[in-house]
C-alpha positions in Angstrom: -26.4 55.3 10.5 -30.0 56.5 11.0 -31.7 56.4 14.2 -35.1 54.8 14.9 -38.1 56.5 13.2 -40.0 58.8 15.3 -43.0 57.4 16.9 -46.2 59.4 16.0 -47.8 58.6 19.3 -45.1 60.4 21.0 -45.6 63.4 18.8 -49.4 63.3 19.5 -48.8 63.1 23.2 -46.5 66.2 23.2 -49.1 68.1 21.2 -51.9 67.1 23.4 -50.0 68.0 26.6 -48.8 71.2 25.0 -52.4 72.4 24.2 -53.6 71.3 27.6 -51.0 73.3 29.4 -51.3 76.4 27.4 -55.1 76.3 28.1 -54.6 75.8 31.7 -51.5 77.7 32.4 -51.2 80.2 29.7 -48.2 80.6 27.3 -45.8 81.9 30.0 -46.8 79.0 32.3 -45.7 76.3 29.9 -42.3 74.9 30.3 -40.5 72.0 28.6 -40.5 70.2 32.0 -44.2 70.7 32.3 -44.8 69.2 28.8 -42.7 66.3 29.7 -44.6 65.6 32.9 -48.0 66.1 31.3 -47.2 64.0 28.3 -45.3 61.3 29.9 -42.5 61.9 27.3 -38.9 62.5 28.5 -37.5 65.9 28.3 -34.6 64.7 26.1 -37.2 63.2 23.6 -38.8 66.5 23.5 -35.7 68.4 23.0 -34.7 66.0 20.2 -37.8 67.2 18.3 -37.9 70.9 19.3 -35.3 73.6 20.1 -37.6 75.6 22.2 -41.0 76.0 24.0 -42.1 78.3 21.2 -41.4 75.5 18.5 -43.4 72.9 20.5 -46.4 75.4 20.8 -46.0 76.3 17.1 -46.0 72.7 16.1 -49.1 71.9 18.2 -51.0 74.9 16.8 -50.0 74.2 13.1 -51.0 70.5 13.5 -54.4 71.4 14.9 -54.9 74.1 12.2 -54.1 71.6 9.4 -56.3 69.0 10.9 -59.3 71.0 11.9 -59.5 74.3 9.8 -61.5 74.0 6.7 -60.5 74.8 3.0 -64.2 75.0 1.9 -65.3 74.3 -1.6 -68.9 75.3 -2.0 -68.6 76.5 -5.5 -68.9 80.3 -4.6 -66.1 82.5 -3.5 -68.2 84.4 -0.9 -69.4 81.2 0.8 -65.9 79.6 0.8 -64.5 82.7 2.5 -67.3 83.0 4.9 -67.0 79.4 6.1 -63.2 79.7 6.3 -63.4 82.9 8.4 -66.3 81.8 10.6 -64.4 78.7 11.6 -61.1 80.6 11.9 -62.7 83.3 14.1 -64.4 80.8 16.3 -61.1 79.3 17.1 -59.5 82.6 17.9 -61.9 82.7 21.0 -60.2 79.8 22.6 -57.0 78.2 22.9 -56.1 79.0 19.1 -56.2 82.7 19.8 -54.1 82.4 22.9 -51.6 80.4 21.0 -51.7 82.8 18.0 -51.1 85.9 20.1 -48.2 84.2 22.0 -46.6 83.1 18.9 -46.9 86.5 17.3 -45.3 88.0 20.3 -42.5 85.5 20.2 -41.9 86.1 16.4 -41.6 89.8 16.9 -38.7 89.0 19.3 -37.0 86.5 17.3 -36.6 86.8 13.6 -35.6 83.1 13.2 -38.8 82.1 15.0 -40.8 84.4 12.9 -39.5 82.5 9.7 -40.6 79.1 11.4 -44.0 80.6 12.2 -44.4 81.6 8.5 -43.2 78.3 7.2 -45.0 76.0 9.4 -48.3 77.7 10.1 -48.9 81.0 8.3 -48.1 79.7 4.9 -50.5 76.7 5.2 -53.3 79.1 6.1 -52.4 81.4 3.3 -52.3 78.4 0.9 -55.7 77.5 1.9 -57.0 80.9 0.9 -54.9 80.8 -2.4 -56.7 77.6 -3.2 -60.1 79.1 -2.6 -59.2 82.1 -4.8 -57.7 79.9 -7.5 -60.9 78.0 -7.8 -62.9 81.2 -7.8 -60.7 82.6 -10.5 -61.4 79.5 -12.8 -65.1 80.1 -12.3 -64.6 83.7 -13.3 -65.3 85.2 -9.9 -61.9 86.9 -9.5 -60.4 89.5 -11.8 -58.0 91.0 -9.4 -54.4 90.0 -10.6 -52.7 89.8 -7.2 -53.7 86.9 -5.1 -51.4 87.8 -2.2 -53.0 91.1 -1.9 -56.5 89.4 -1.6 -55.0 86.9 1.0 -53.7 89.8 2.9 -57.2 91.3 3.0 -58.5 88.0 4.4 -56.0 87.6 7.2 -54.8 91.4 8.0 -58.0 92.3 9.8 -58.0 89.0 11.6 -54.6 89.5 12.9 -55.2 93.1 13.9 -58.3 92.2 15.8 -56.7 89.1 17.3 -54.0 91.2 18.8 -56.2 94.2 19.9 -59.9 93.5 19.9 -60.6 89.7 19.8 -64.2 90.4 20.6 -64.6 91.9 17.0 -64.0 88.4 15.5 -67.8 87.5 15.1 -69.8 85.8 12.3 -71.0 89.2 11.5 -67.5 90.6 11.1 -66.6 87.4 9.1 -69.5 88.2 6.6 -68.5 91.9 6.3 -64.9 90.7 5.7 -65.8 88.3 3.1 -68.0 90.9 1.2 -65.0 93.2 1.2 -62.7 90.6 -0.2 -65.2 89.5 -2.8 -65.6 93.1 -3.9 -61.8 93.6 -4.2 -61.5 90.3 -6.0 -63.9 91.6 -8.7 -61.6 94.7 -9.5 -59.1 94.2 -12.2 
C-alpha cells in the first residue's frame, strides 16, 4: 500500500528554511530541529525525506541551481561559457558558495555523501556544460574529442578558487577561463 503523495509546498518550505538558516547561521549552525522550527514542518516529515542535514542542504542547493543557473544558448561557445561562468561565479559569493564549500567538506568525509552530491548536483551542472559543448560541436566550434576533459576545464578552476580564493571568481576570471576552454576546444 502506497502512502500519500508528497506535498510540494512542504518540500519548498523545507528548502526555503534551509537556505535561510544556512545564510543566517552558517552550515554548522543548521540542525534538523532548526529546519523544522523555521519551516513549520515536523522533524518527522523532514526525516522521512532526508537522512541527514547534508542531504537537506544538498537538495536545497541542487533545486536552486536547477531553477536559477542558466544553460545559455547564444549560438557561440565563448558567449555561452561566459554567461554560465559569470552567473555561476556570482552565486559563489553568496549563499551558494557557503553551501558548496560545506557540501564539498562533507563529501570529503563521507564517500556515500560524495556520490549523492555528484548524482544530485554536480552531474546536473556538468550536463549543462555538456549541452553547451554539444551544440558548439554541431556548429563546428569544438574539435577536441573529450567533452569530459573540457567540462573539467570549466569547473576545476572554479572549485579550486571556491575552496581557497573565492575573491578570484570575478567576471574577468570568467572571461579568461571561457577563453582558455574555447582554445582547448579547438584542439583536436
